C-alpha positions, 0 to 999 in steps of 0.5 A: 525548368523542364518538367522532370527537374520540376518534379525531381525538386518537388519530391526533394521538398516533400521528402524533406517536409516528411522528415521534419514531421517524423521528428516532430512526432518522435521529439515533441509528441513525448515532451507534449504528453498530458497537454492534451488530457490525461491518457494514463492510469498508474498503477502503484503496487503495496506488496508484503510486509508494510514496514519502514524497513526492508525484509532481512530475508528478502522478502518483499515488502512495502515502504510508506515513504516509496509509497507516499512518493509514488502517490505524489508522483501520480498526482504531479503527472498531468498524463495520470488521469487516475491510480490503480492500487494492486495490494497483495499484503497481509498488513504490517505496522499500524504507524506506516499503514496509517500514513499509506491509508491518509496518502490515498485519501488525500490524493487530488486524483481518483484512486481505486484499490484491486485485491488480488491475493489478500488484502488484510489487516494494515493492507485493508486499511490502506484500501479504505482510503480509496475511492473503491475497491475491487477484490478477486472472489477467491482474495482474502479481505479484512482481518481487522485487529491489532496484535502483538506477539512476545516470547516467554524465553525464560524456561529455555535461557534455564535449560542452556544455563544461561542467565541474563542480567538487565540493569534498568530504570523505571518500572516498565523499561524491560517489559517485554524482555524475552528472559521473564514472563510479563506482570499482570499490570504489564500484560493490561497495559499493553493490552490497553495499547493494542485496544486503543489502535484497535478502536483507531483501525475500526474508526478508520474503517467505519469513516472510509466505508461510510459505515456506522462504528456499530456495524464494522465492529460486528465484523471487526473481529480479526476475521478473514473473508473471501471477496465474495463474503467481503461483498456482502459485508459492504468491505469491498465494492466489487468483485473482479479481475485486475482488468475490470478494476483498470476499466473501472478506474479508467471510467472513474477518471474519465479515461477512453479505451485507449489509455496507457498504464505506468507502473510505479516501482516499489523497490526497498533498499534499507539496511539500518533495520536493527533486528536485536531482540532487546531492541525490539522488545524495548521499543514495543509501541513500534511492534504493535501490528495491524 
């Protein structure tokens, strides 16, 4: 074999080896993602009203079921080292908010919450379950309290000549119906329900933030604070940008500066929301909001 043919053969062999290596890099490395250790931060959004139902007007909502699925997926993904909650919500359902908070607290991986425009009421409850909270200096934080809003439209019905009839069994069955005012006993009953949920909210914040219940009660008056005030009041741990929050969770998770970011979707497609006034009012317990 002459020298020219020899080098030609070696060239072909080298080309084949390079092609095999490229194929390996393209197809094998993605399959091995996470085998060499976590290198990714999972971003999970909390936007709009926290609710089991989608908004009929198309506004952004966060479903606790989808949120919990996202948390579980991030915990199951070996490539994910930590989770960043990006929060822009004024709260919502008490039960939904508590479910999401518990999901955050039970996460096997570190969780940092970043509050952008607002993290209030139930959304703050969710954030309180994380390892650390970062808020923008101008964000709205707090609103620790509970509320339920009912309407007495009896005067309006009278003007329109509408005479509602309601046949009920049970003294409180139509409590909160918009065709009459509440009795004193009904007002006291609803106030107790709201007070109980408020106390539970306060207890969660005190436990999650490692603060005394006495201290939390002083600032849990429904007031909204900006990020700087929230920091002074120990409602958040740091003020800063989203990039700062990312660097914080990366550091807590032990990731280097070359980490990747994986954004989980938070779409809600639920057409089963019954918006009948009577259904809402007769299910009064489900209407209590944080």
